[in-house]
N, C-alpha and C positions, 0 to 999 in steps of 0.2 A: 834436596828437594829434588823427587822423580816427577817430572811431568809427562803426561800421555796426551800427544796429538795427532790428528790427522794432517797429513801433508806432503810436500816434496822435500827428500830430504836434501836436496841440493840447492834449496832456498833459505835453509836455516842459517841465522845470523848467530852464529856460535863460535866459540874459539877453535873446538874442532869437530868435524864430521866423520862419522866412522862409516867406512866402504867395506859393504858385504862382495869382498873380493872374490877371485878365483886364485888358486895356486900360482898361476903364470905372473901376476900382478898387472898384466897388459892389457887390460879392459877385457870387457865383455858385455853381457845382457844384463838386464835389469836394474838394479841400483848400480852396479859397477859400470855398466854402460853409461847411464846417466850421469854419474859423477866425471868419469873421463869426457864425456861430451860437453858438458857444460864448466867443467874444471880447465879445459883447454889442452894445448900439449906439454906444458910445463908439468901435469901430474905423471904424465905417460914417460916424460924423459926420466923424472926423479924415479919412478918405479924401474926403467930401464938402469938405471945406476945402482939401485939397490940388487937386482939381478947380477950386474957385472961385479960389484963389489964383494958380497958375501951370500946371495939368495940365489945362486947358479942354478940349482934346483928347483926354485920357487918357495913360497910360504908354505908352512906346513898347516893343518887344520888346527884351530886353536890359538895359533900365533897370532902376533901384531907388529906392524910395523909404520913409521908416519912419514910424509912426505908433504910436500908444499901442497896448498889447496888450490894453485893456479887462479882461476878467476872467479871461484865460489866466493861467497860472503862468510868464509872463515878463514883461518891461518893455516890449519894443517887438515889433511886428510889421514886418518888412522885406517888402516888398509887389514883386515882380518878374514880368515878363510872359514867359513863355518862348514859344519860335517853336513854330507848329504845323508837325509832320513833313512833308516833303515827298521823295518818290521821284525828283524831278528837278530838286531844286535843294538845294546843301550849305547848311544853315542852322545848323551847328553851332558855329561861331564865335560866333553870338547865343546858343547856349544856354551856351556857357562863359562869355560875358560876363554873362548873369544870375547866375552864381555869383560872378563877380570883383566885380561892382558891388555885389552883396549882401554880400560881405565887406568891399569899403571903407565901405559904409555902417555895417556893424557897427563897423568900427574906429572911425570918425568919432565913432559915438554914445559909444563907450568899453564896448561890450559885448565881455565875454571870450568867453562861450558862446554858441555859434549851432548850432539845430537846422535843417536843409534838407530838404523833401522831395525825392523825385527829380523835378525838375522836368520838364515836358513829356511825361512818359509816361505820363498819364492818356488824358484826352480830348483832347489833341494829338497822340496815337497815335505819339508817339517810340518806338522799340524799346528796351526795357529794357535789353538788353544793351548798345548803344550810350549810352544816356541815362547807364548808370552809368560808362561810361568817361569820356565827357564831365564827369560831374562829379567823378569820381576827380580828372582831369588838373589841375583847378584846388583843389579842397580839401585834396590832400595839402600845399598850400604856403600856409597861410593867411598874412595879414599879422602882423607882431609885435603880439603882447598879446590877439588873437584865438586861445584855446584854452582847452577843446576845441572842434572842430567835429563836429558828430553828423549822421550821413545816415540819415534815419529812412525806414524802407522801409515801406510798406504792409504787408506779409505775409512769413511765412517763407520761402517759395519765392523772393521777390524779395531777402529778405535773402541766402540761398543763392547766387543769383545773382551779386549785387554780392561777396561773399566771395570766389567764385570768379574773378571778373574781376580783383578787386584781388591774389589770389595769383597772376595770369598776368601781373602785372606792367602791366597797363595803366593 
């Protein structure tokens, strides 16, 4: 079941929250900054450990890794790096990979419920209507055992847009 809701990703009571991370995994702005701030230093420590262990150059766009959720009302944070929007290069496959790989990590962890932000639609400037289409293309068919999947939209206008895109069958 795919749920569309408006709200704060850091307040979602689910097994795993997906973070719109930057490649450094060391915090940033937007969703990433909010998750690191509210989750506390445990998340940053876990990200630093990942960088030291096998992600020395950071996380590539489309990939996903998990850490503790620290003080968030979830068990895990799944970090994924979305692509920056380009008007001259189609990066939509990479954006869909973010959702696919995050769901795969959730399934590996045994996470049943997962909350996603609308990846790449903030500072990475992906047009919201297409970002919703890309998300829905993947999230409507999660792996077995991962249910519900929740797409947490930043505000009511974006929620209405996502509902319209879903109703149109995209």
